[in-house]
Structures are given as structure tokens and as C-alpha cells.
N, C-alpha and C positions, 0 to 999 in steps of 0.2 A: 498463495502467494500474491502478492500484489506489487509490480516496480511500476515506478513513476518518474519517466523524465521531466523535469520540470523547465518550462522556458525562463531562458536565463533573463532576458528583459525585465519579464513582470514580476521572478524571481526579486531580482534586483532593487524594486519598488517595495516589495511585500516586506523585504529585509528591513529597509529603511524606516518603512512604517510599523514594526513590532508585527505586522499580522502573518508573516510566515511562522514565527515560534508559536502562535495562538493555532495556525492552522494545524501544524505537526503536532501538539498537545492534546488538539481537541480529537484528532484520529488516533491518538496512542490510548487515550483515556476510552474510546468508545469502541476499539478492537481488539484490547489487551494483548498487542501481540505478544509472542513466544521469542521473537527476535526481530529486530529493526536496525536495518543498516542504513547511512546514510552516507553519499560520498559523490565522486564526478563519477559521470556515466553518459555513454553516447554525446559527449561533447557539451553535456550540459550538468546541474545539478541532479540528483537523481535519490529515491529512497528505495528500500526494499522492505517489505514488511511480511511477516510469516503469522497469520491468526487463524482461527478457526470458522470459517463462516457458515452458519448453522442453516442458514435459509438464503437461497440466492437472490430473494425480493429485496436484500439490505444493500447489493451491490450499488444501485444507483445514491443512496446515501453515503456511501463509501467514497465513489467517485467523485460524485459531483463537486466537492467541494475542489478536489485538486483541479479538473475540467475548468469550471467558471473562473475559480479566484487565482491558480497559478497556471493556466495553460499547460496543464499536463498530459503528457501521451503517457499511456495506461497499457501494462497489460496485466489480467489475472492469469494465473496458473492453478487446476487444482493440482495438490500434493499431499503426499501423506507421512506419516511420521512411521516408524518402524512396526506399532502396534498396530495401525489400520493396515500397512502392507500385510503383515500376518494374517489378520483377518480377512482380509481381502482373501488371499492366495487360499486360505482354508476354506471359504465358500466354493471357491473351485473344486472342491474334491468332493 
């Protein structure tokens, strides 16, 4: 799961130029998230994406556009769905 809080001034300019919509669409196309939420958070614009990251080496290509083009603060958290949790718990036994 990725949560990004986007710099307000930078994103204002990106909205005016149309670049924000392009960045978001590119992220959605690349990640194919099972859920994507957008709204205010931590005093700015934010997004939360739930997606399947098969390889951690893809992290730079996911986060750098947000860092470089939108001045975002990003947190990435590993999370599991119900099936993943059941598989993990079964492995404990």
C-alpha cells in the first residue's frame, strides 16, 4: 500500500498544466491497483493506492515521479489480503 501526500504549491501548478492527471493516470496504468483513493490528508492532497508489488526493485519507478514531479511525501506499507494472511498463518504451523 502506498500513501502519498502531495505538496500543495507543486500540485497546484501540475493541475493548471494538466500534468497531475497525466501522472496519476500513468501510476494507475502501471500499478493496476485493486483500490485507489484520493482526497485531503495531512493538510494537503493525498492518495492511497493498494497494489501488488511483486518485486521491491520496482519501488524507485513507482515513487520517483511522485517525489520529483509533485514534491510528495510517501509511505509504503506491506499489507496482506485475507488469502495472504491465511497462507502466512498456515505456514506458522
